[in-house]
Every structure is written in structure tokens, then in C-alpha cells.
C-alpha positions as CSV (number, residue, x, y, z in Angstrom):
1,M,0.0,0.0,0.0
2,P,1.4,3.4,-0.9
3,D,0.4,5.0,2.4
4,A,1.2,2.0,4.7
5,L,3.7,3.9,6.7
6,S,2.0,7.3,6.8
7,A,1.2,7.0,10.5
8,V,4.3,5.0,11.5
9,D,7.4,6.7,12.7
10,V,10.6,5.2,11.3
11,V,14.0,4.9,13.0
12,I,17.2,4.2,10.9
13,L,20.0,2.9,13.0
14,A,23.1,4.7,11.5
15,G,25.4,5.0,14.5
16,G,28.1,2.3,13.7
17,Q,31.6,3.0,12.5
18,G,31.8,0.2,9.9
19,T,35.4,-0.8,10.6
20,R,35.3,-3.7,8.2
21,L,34.5,-1.4,5.4
22,A,37.0,1.3,6.2
23,A,39.5,0.1,3.6
24,V,36.9,0.8,0.9
25,T,35.1,3.9,2.2
26,A,37.9,5.6,4.1
27,E,36.3,7.7,6.9
28,T,32.8,8.0,5.3
29,P,30.1,6.8,7.7
30,K,28.9,3.5,6.3
31,P,25.2,4.5,5.6
32,L,26.6,7.4,3.5
33,A,29.0,5.2,1.5
34,P,28.3,5.7,-2.2
35,V,26.4,2.7,-3.8
36,A,25.5,2.8,-7.4
37,G,26.2,6.6,-7.5
38,R,24.2,7.6,-4.4
39,P,24.7,7.3,-0.7
40,F,23.4,4.0,0.6
41,L,21.0,5.8,2.9
42,E,19.2,7.4,0.0
43,H,18.2,4.0,-1.3
44,L,16.6,3.3,2.1
45,L,14.8,6.7,2.1
46,D,13.5,5.9,-1.4
47,Q,12.0,2.7,-0.1
48,L,10.4,4.4,2.8
49,R,8.8,7.1,0.5
50,S,7.3,4.4,-1.7
51,Y,5.3,3.2,1.4
52,G,4.2,6.7,2.3
53,A,6.6,7.3,5.3
54,R,6.6,10.8,6.6
55,Q,8.5,10.9,9.9
56,V,12.0,9.5,10.0
57,V,14.6,9.6,12.8
58,L,18.3,8.9,12.2
59,S,20.0,7.5,15.2
60,L,23.6,8.7,14.9
61,G,26.9,8.0,16.7
62,Y,29.9,7.9,14.4
63,K,30.7,11.3,12.8
64,P,27.2,12.8,13.2
65,D,28.3,16.1,11.7
66,V,28.8,14.4,8.4
67,F,25.2,13.5,8.3
68,S,24.1,16.9,9.5
69,D,26.1,18.5,6.7
70,Y,24.8,16.1,4.1
71,F,21.2,16.6,4.9
72,R,21.6,20.4,5.2
73,D,22.7,20.3,1.5
74,H,20.4,17.5,0.5
75,P,17.1,17.8,2.4
76,P,15.0,14.6,1.9
77,A,12.0,15.4,-0.2
78,G,8.7,14.5,1.4
79,L,10.2,13.4,4.7
80,D,10.3,15.1,8.1
81,L,13.8,14.0,9.1
82,K,15.1,14.3,12.7
83,L,18.6,13.5,13.9
84,A,19.2,11.8,17.3
85,F,22.8,12.1,18.5
86,E,24.6,9.7,20.8
87,R,27.1,11.2,23.3
88,S,28.9,7.9,23.4
89,P,28.5,4.6,21.5
90,L,25.2,3.0,22.6
91,G,24.8,0.0,20.3
92,T,21.7,-0.8,18.3
93,G,19.4,-1.0,21.3
94,G,20.8,2.0,23.0
95,G,20.7,4.0,19.8
96,L,17.0,3.1,19.3
97,R,16.3,4.1,22.9
98,N,18.1,7.4,22.3
99,A,15.6,8.1,19.5
100,Y,12.6,7.5,21.8
101,P,11.9,11.1,22.6
102,S,11.5,11.9,18.9
103,L,8.8,9.2,18.4
104,G,5.1,9.9,18.4
105,S,3.4,6.9,16.8
106,D,2.3,3.8,18.8
107,T,4.0,1.5,16.2
108,V,7.5,2.1,15.1
109,L,9.4,0.7,12.1
110,V,13.2,0.3,12.6
111,L,15.8,-0.2,9.8
112,N,19.5,-1.0,10.0
113,G,21.3,1.7,8.1
114,D,23.7,-0.7,6.5
115,S,21.2,-3.2,5.0
116,Y,18.4,-3.2,2.5
117,V,15.7,-5.8,2.0
118,E,13.2,-5.9,-0.9
119,A,10.1,-6.8,1.1
120,D,6.6,-5.4,1.6
121,L,7.0,-3.1,4.6
122,G,3.2,-2.5,4.7
123,A,2.6,-6.3,5.0
124,L,5.1,-6.5,7.8
125,V,3.3,-3.8,9.8
126,A,0.0,-5.4,9.1
127,F,1.3,-8.8,10.3
128,H,2.7,-7.2,13.5
129,R,-0.7,-5.6,14.2
130,A,-2.6,-8.8,13.5
131,K,-0.5,-10.7,16.0
132,A,-0.9,-8.0,18.6
133,A,2.9,-8.2,18.8
134,E,5.3,-6.1,20.9
135,I,8.2,-6.8,18.5
136,T,8.2,-8.3,15.0
137,L,11.3,-9.1,13.0
138,L,11.6,-9.4,9.2
139,L,13.5,-12.6,8.2
140,T,14.9,-13.6,4.9
141,R,16.2,-17.0,3.8
142,V,19.8,-17.2,2.7
143,P,21.8,-20.2,1.4
144,D,24.5,-19.8,4.0
145,A,23.8,-18.2,7.3
146,S,27.3,-18.5,8.8
147,R,28.0,-14.8,8.7
148,F,24.7,-13.8,10.2
149,G,23.3,-16.5,12.5
150,G,19.8,-17.8,12.2
151,V,16.4,-17.3,13.6
152,E,13.8,-20.1,14.3
153,V,10.0,-19.6,14.6
154,D,7.1,-21.9,15.3
155,A,4.0,-22.4,13.2
156,S,2.3,-19.2,14.5
157,G,5.4,-17.1,13.6
158,A,6.5,-16.7,17.2
159,V,10.3,-16.5,17.6
160,T,11.6,-19.6,19.5
161,R,15.4,-19.5,19.1
162,F,18.4,-17.6,17.8
163,L,21.3,-19.6,16.2
164,E,24.9,-18.5,16.6
165,K,27.0,-17.3,13.8
166,G,29.3,-19.8,12.2
167,R,26.7,-22.5,11.4
168,T,26.8,-23.2,7.7
169,G,23.8,-24.0,5.5
170,P,20.5,-22.3,4.7
171,A,18.5,-20.6,7.3
172,F,16.3,-17.6,8.0
173,I,18.3,-14.6,9.2
174,N,17.5,-11.3,10.8
175,A,17.0,-8.9,7.8
176,G,17.6,-5.8,9.9
177,V,14.0,-4.6,9.7
178,Y,11.8,-4.5,12.8
179,V,8.4,-3.3,14.0
180,L,8.1,-2.4,17.7
181,Q,5.4,-0.9,19.8
182,R,6.6,2.4,21.2
183,T,6.3,1.0,24.7
184,A,8.8,-1.7,23.8
185,V,11.3,1.0,22.7
186,G,10.7,2.9,26.0
187,A,11.4,-0.3,27.9
188,I,15.0,-0.4,26.7
189,P,17.4,0.9,29.4
190,P,18.3,4.5,28.6
191,A,21.7,6.1,28.3
192,R,23.9,2.9,28.2
193,P,25.1,0.5,25.6
194,V,22.5,-2.1,24.7
195,S,22.4,-4.5,21.7
196,L,19.0,-5.4,20.1
197,E,20.5,-8.6,18.8
198,R,22.2,-9.8,22.0
199,D,20.3,-8.2,24.8
200,V,16.7,-7.2,23.8
201,F,15.6,-9.8,21.3
202,P,16.6,-13.0,23.1
203,A,15.0,-11.7,26.3
204,R,11.7,-11.3,24.5
205,I,11.2,-14.9,23.4
206,G,7.8,-16.1,24.6
207,K,6.6,-12.5,25.1
208,R,4.5,-11.4,22.0
209,F,7.6,-11.6,19.9
210,F,7.0,-12.7,16.3
211,A,8.8,-12.8,12.9
212,L,7.7,-12.7,9.3
213,G,9.9,-14.7,6.9
214,G,10.3,-15.0,3.2
215,D,12.7,-15.3,0.3
216,F,13.4,-11.5,0.1
217,P,16.3,-10.1,-1.8
218,F,18.7,-8.8,0.8
219,I,21.8,-6.7,0.6
220,D,24.1,-5.5,3.4
221,I,27.3,-3.4,3.1
222,G,29.1,-4.7,6.1
223,T,32.1,-6.1,4.2
224,P,34.0,-5.1,1.1
225,E,32.6,-8.1,-0.8
226,S,29.0,-7.3,0.1
227,Y,29.6,-3.7,-0.6
228,R,30.5,-4.6,-4.2
229,E,27.5,-6.8,-4.4
230,A,25.3,-3.8,-3.3
231,H,26.6,-1.8,-6.3
232,A,25.5,-4.5,-8.7
233,F,22.1,-5.0,-6.9
234,F,21.1,-1.3,-7.2
235,K,22.4,-1.0,-10.7
236,R,20.1,-3.9,-11.7
237,K,17.2,-2.2,-9.9
238,R,17.7,0.9,-12.1
239,T,17.3,-1.2,-15.2
240,V,14.2,-3.1,-14.2
């Protein structure tokens, strides 16, 4: 639906330093690394616009002034963009909690600023609401989950287990897209480092915690190899 996110605030987690990519992008923050001729973050904003998103909060840690300067010169058309700054590194959960004062909607969509998944974001929000979930993950199936770790769900879609990185073979992985109730964001401890993946999500198993999985095209730019693959991915999208 073109207006599926019109009443859903969005947080993009863009605070990481991206040390594995530094040899390729120098000191450019990873979400602003050029991919197919544009900063990677612009591809995410295009996706959000296509679902009618209006309110977007960037959770920033590493080199926040670079983001401020970029968006001063390139204001995002059609989006009310807010910047939430970390005083010290807070991790994914702490960075999300730091954005809490800027959120107004009861339901919040969260994206990792270094990955992109070609999935129906409106359907994800609808699934979350149908399950009366507190937290919902988007999962995508990959042929080798060793770099990511896997996620297991039961027949209802409830998350039952997280699998450690290093296990080879196909599996559903966390695609870096989440829907949370604003109350769940507020429950994250404030002003200290917290990991969504290691601290928040495992503790939610059995507590209105669901996931929607599918064979969604997925790109991340966490390594030089995947960064090169992202260039090819978005160049193909332009020709479709």
C-alpha cells in the first residue's frame, strides 16, 4: 500500500563506525557510503517514501556532523527528518532508545542503516498488528547463514530460538527490519550500551515476539565483498 507507513514513525540505526568497510570507504560513515552513484542511505529513504513514510529519525553515533552537513545540503523530499545524537556509543538497542523522545506513533518501524531488503513493509506492519505483537522481525532466507546467525520460529510465527554465527547452511536470518510498539522502545534501558540482537531480542522470546519470513532479496554493506554486491544490486534495480 502506498500509504502503509504514513502514520508509522521510522528509525534508521546509523550509528556504527563500519570498521570492516573502512579500507573501501575511508572515513565516510557506512550509511553514506556511495552505492550505485548515491549514498546507501538514499536507497533506504526511497524505499520508505514508496510506502508513504513521513516521519524518519536517524540514530547517529559515528561522525554525526557528516550526516548533518549532508542533509543540510540534500534535504530529503517529502520526509520530516530528525537526527538523534549519541554522546557515546550505545549499540543498536541504546541507539534506538536514544531516539525514543522523537517518536510519536504507537507503532515504530526500525531499519538498520547498512542493509536493504526488498520486502513489503506494509505487509510487515499489518502482520505485526494482526499478531498484537510487541516486537516483530523481518526474516529472509539465505543459502549460508554462517556470517549472520539464524532465527527459528514456530507455526504461528513466534520466535523460538536464535542460532549463533558460524553454522553453515541455509536458514532464516534477521534482515535488519523490525516493528516495535513504542512502549517496547521505551522499555530499553536508557543512556547505556544495549544490543538489540544480543540483549533485547533473546529476552523477548515467549513475550509477544514474532517474525515474518520470506525469500526476500537482501543486501548489506558490512564487508568489502557485500559492498561490491550492493553496487550490482542497485544498478540492476535501475534497469528493471
